[in-house]
N, C-alpha and C positions, 0 to 999 in steps of 0.2 A: 504494500499500500504506499503510494507516494504522497507525501504531505508537503505543501508549499513551505518555503522557508518562513520562519516565524518573524513577525513584525515586532516582537518583543525583545529582540536581541539587544543586550545592553552594550553601551559604548565602552571600549577598552579603557578610556580614561577614567571612567567612573568606577571600574572595577579593579584597575591596577593598583590604585591606592599608593602607598608608600613603596611598593616594590618596583616601581617603574625604573628607579635607578639601578636595579639589580640585574637588568636584562643582559648586560655584558660587563660583569663586575670585574674590577681590578682586584688583585690579591689583597691590597691594603684595605679597600672598602669592604671587600668580602669578610676579612677577618674582623673588622669592626662590627659588621652586621651580625655575624655569628655570636660575638660577645654579647651584643645587646639583646638579641632575640632568643638565644639559647642559654648561654651561661648565666646571665644576670637573672633569668627567671627561675633558675634551679639551684643556685648556690650564691652566697654572699661573697663573690670573688673580689669585690672592691676592698674587702677587709683583709685579703691574703697578702703577705709579703711576696715580692716578685719571684723569689726562688721557690716558694711553696706553690704559687700560682702556676709556674711552668711545670712543676712535677705533677701537679694535680690536673693539668689541662686535659689530658686524654679522658680521665675519669669523669670530669665535668662535662666534656663534650658528649661522651657517650650517654651520660645520664640525661643531658638536655635533649639529645636526639630521641632517646627512648620515651621521654616524657612528651615531646612534641608529636611523634609519629605513632606512639603506642604500638598497636598490633600490625601496623604497616612498616615497622622498622626493618624487618627481614626483607620485605619487598624493596624498600628503598636501597638497602645494601646490595641486593641482587642486581638492581638496575645499575648501580654504580659499577659493580664488577663486570656487568655485561658490556658496559660502554668503554672499558679500557681498551686501548690500542692493542696491547699484547693478546688480549682475549679475542678480539675481532680478527687478528692476523693468524691465529693458530686455532681456529674453531673446528677442531677435529671431533669426530663422534665421541671418542673417549673423553675429551676434555668437556664437551657439552654434557655428557652423562654425569661426570663428576660434579659439574656446576649444579645440574638439576638436583642431584642427590643431596649436595650441601644445602641448597636452597630449601628442599623439602624437609631436611632435618631441622633447619631454623624455624620453618613454619610450624613443625610439629611440637616445638617446645612452648611451654606456657610463659617463658621468661620474656620473650620478645626483646632480646638484647642484641646489641651490636656484636657481630662475630668477633671472636678473639683474635683472628688472624688480621683484622683491620686495626693494627696497632699504631699506624702513622697518623699523626695529627692532621697532616694535609689531606689524607683520605677522608677523615671525618669532616673536614671543612668542605671538601668537594661534595659530600653527601648533603650537607647543609645547603650548600650553594644551589644545587639542583632543586632542592625543595623550595627555597625562598624565591629563586629566579624563575623557575619553570612551573613546578607542581602547584604552589600556593596561588599564584595569580590565575592560572588556569582553573583551579578549583573555585575560586571566587567568581570567575566569569561564568563557568558552567552552572554554578548554583543560581545566578540570576537568570540565566537563559532558561533552565528547566522550570524554576518556579514561576517565571513569566509565562511560559507555555502552559503550565498547570492553571494559572489564574485565568488565562483566555478560555481554556477548555471548560472550566467550572463557572466562568462568569463571576468570579469573586475577586476582591483585591488581592494583589500579590502580597504574600506573607513576608514581613521583614524580621521575623523572629530569628535570632541567631541559631546556627545549626547546633544540634546536641553533639556531644562527643562521639556518640555512635554514628550519627549521620556523617560527621566530618571524617571519621575513620573509614567508613565505607567508600566515601568519595576519594579520599587520598589513596587508599589501597587500589581502587579501581583504576586511577590514573597511572600508578606505578605498574600495575599488572597489564594495563593496555600497552605500556612500553615493553613489557616482557612477552605478553601474548601467550601465556601458558594457561592451562585449564585447571579449574578449581571446582568447588561445589557448584551446582548448576546455577543457583541464584548469584554466586560470585561471578560466573561466566556472564550472566545478565548485567551485572554491574559493569563489566568490561564492555558488553555490547551497548550499553547506554552511552559510554564514552565514544565508542565507534560511531553510533548514530549522530552524536553531536559533531564529531569530526567530519563525517560524511556530508552533513548539511552545510557546514562552514565551507568546505571545499566545493561542494556543488554550487553554492551561491558565488563563490569566487570564480569558478569556471564559467558561470553565466556572465559575470562582470567583465572577464577578459576574452570572451569567446572570439570577438572580431579582431582584437589586437594580436591574437596568436594564430589566426586563420591563415593558411598558406596562400589564400587569394588576396590577402590584404596587400594594397599597393606597396607597402614598405618592403615587401619581399620580392619586388620585381627584379629580374636579373639573377635570382638565386634559384630558379626552378628550371628543369628537374635537377636533382630529386627534391624531396620535401625539405625546405630550408630548415636550418638549425633554429630551434626555438619556436617552430610552428607546430600546431596540433589541431587535428580536426575534431573539435569538441561537439560537432553536430552529429557525428557518427555515434550511435548509442553504444555500440560494442567497444569502440576506442575510448569513449568517455568513461564507461564503466571500468574498464581496465586501468585507465590512468588514475581514476578515483581510488581504486584499491591500492595501486602502487604508491600513490602520493600519501594516502592515509598511513600506510605501512612505515613511513619515514619517522613516525613517533611524535613525541611531545615537543621537541625543539622547533620543528617547522611549524606546528600548530601554534605554539606560542608566538612565533615570529610573525605569522600572518594576522594574528589578532591584535598583538600589542606594539609591533615594531614598524608597521607599514606607514610611510609618511604621506603618500598620495597615490593616485591611480597608476602613474608611471612606475613608481617604485613597486607596486603590487604586480604589475605585468612582468618586470624584469626579474623579480624574486621568483615568481611562479615559473618563468621560462627556465630558470636555473634549477628548479627543484621538482617540477612535475616529473613523475617517474612511471615507467612500466613495472608491473609486478614482477619480482624476480623468483617468485615461488608461491606456494599456497599461503593465504593469509586468512582473515576472518570473513564473515558473511557467507559468501557462496561456497567456501571451502570448509574450514573446520566447523563452522556454525550452521552449514547447510543441512538440508534434510537427507541428502544422499550420504554424506560423510557420517552422520550420526547412525543412519540405518546400517551402513556397512560395518561400522565399529560394533554395534550391538550384535550383528550376525556372526562376525569373525572373532571378536575379542570382547564378549560381554564383561562388564565391570561389576564390582559390588554394588555400585550406584545403580546400574541397570537392574540387578537382581532386587534391590530395595524398591525400585519402581514397580517391578513386576509383581511383587508382593503387596504393594501399596502400604508400605510400612508407615505407621503414623508419624506425622511431622507437624505437630501443632505449633502455633506461635507461643513462645515462652517469654516474651519480653525483649526489648531492645538492649537493655543493660543486663548482661548476664555474668554471674561470678566465674564461670568456667570458660576461659577464652578458647579452649580446644573443643568445646562442645559444638554440636550441629545446631545452630540457632539462626534460621532464616528470618528475614524481615517479614513483617506482617503481609505486605502486598503479595509476596510469593506464596504464603500459606493460603491466602484468599483464592487466588486463581487455581490452585491445585487442591483446594478443599481439605486442607489439613493432612494430606498424605504425601509420601515422597514422590517426586518426579525428577527425572534426569533429562528432561527435554528443555532446550533453550535455543537461542538463535532463530532459526526458521519458524519455530512455533510461536513466537511472540512478535507482534507487529511493531514497526517503528513508531506508530502513532502513540503507543504506550510508552516506549523508551524515551520519547521526546520530553517527557516531563520527569524522567529519572525515577520511575516507580519503585525500584528496589533500593534506592538510596535513603528514603525518608522513614522516620520513626513513626510509630502508631499514632501518636498525638497529632503530628502534622497531617497524616492521612485523614484523621477525623475532622479537624477544624477547617481544612481547605476544601472538603468535599471530594477528595481524591479517591476515597473508597468507592463512592458511587460512580464516579468517573471510570474507575478501573473495571467495575462490574459491567458497565454499559459497553465499554470498548472491547472487553473480553468476549461478551455475548455477541457483539456485532461481528466478530470474527469466527467464533466457534459455536455460537448458539448454545444449546444445552448439552452438546456432545463433549466428551473428554478425548483430546487427541491421543492419550495413552491407550485408549481402547482400540485404536486403529493398529497398534503394534502387537497385539496379542495374537 
């Protein structure tokens, strides 16, 4: 289901806030920002003598990151490690498997701590830099975008209530996991899918805005044909457009942040996109990992414990947003509503973008109540599936 771009998109200037200066931070400014936003919130560092401050710096940085990122700490550290030049240049199957195992081990622990092997202060500063300069402003922008869409759909004023800790955690970990694109619990996959839908709509609108500027028949490309001029793309061709959308989205958070916060004017937008529009280099989300065929094939050839839980319709009631056991299986209320309190391992293809546009799995139960989102979810789900259960089609 294709939904027009929202008219409720917030302006980057309104949502960037004080993080605007962090988009391309110098090391000195970055260090100062980490001190202010991490260290000073978690320890009275201003009272420490210089020698004690230096010796305690890693401990304070770790504590600050863990307090800020909470259960997304392991995701943030995994994103940092996956972005290292050494990792990208030696991405063997063995090394990837070791990375995934280490990441899974970190996720399985209830401590949510910075890995012990990240002992270098500069590494911790870089983790903080990516959070403050990329993840945090995108999270703010995404929140305004989705809650604006929700207000339009429910015909109610947009909620300005600050995010709860759980809502913030869901959103932050979804952004980090979008960067990683690995699979989690099905509702966590849907968190990633909500970010994917957000990115797809942003780039789709950008493609509309620059369509003629990059069209090979634009007079500025005279004398450069054939073949297709460099920097020219046929965005009128639906197959080409869809492929370029997937490839461009797969470039991750850095480019998404750039086109939202750093574009100066239309000319700058055109040149930036000409440099970064990409063909997909392999399977990515939506039509691949999240598609119906991929899920069907996986269930047929390698059924997982989650598939078996779905087949048995194991109970999965909503147990609250703030839960004492971080390793428990605790889905958000919206997920338990559409699957009627029992386990489902269906995601991606089975949920329409019109639902993801307002970030349905991000929000806590209280927000779903007072915004009218519960009723909206019921209407949108029924419009797609009626009174049927898509899980029944798999039996």
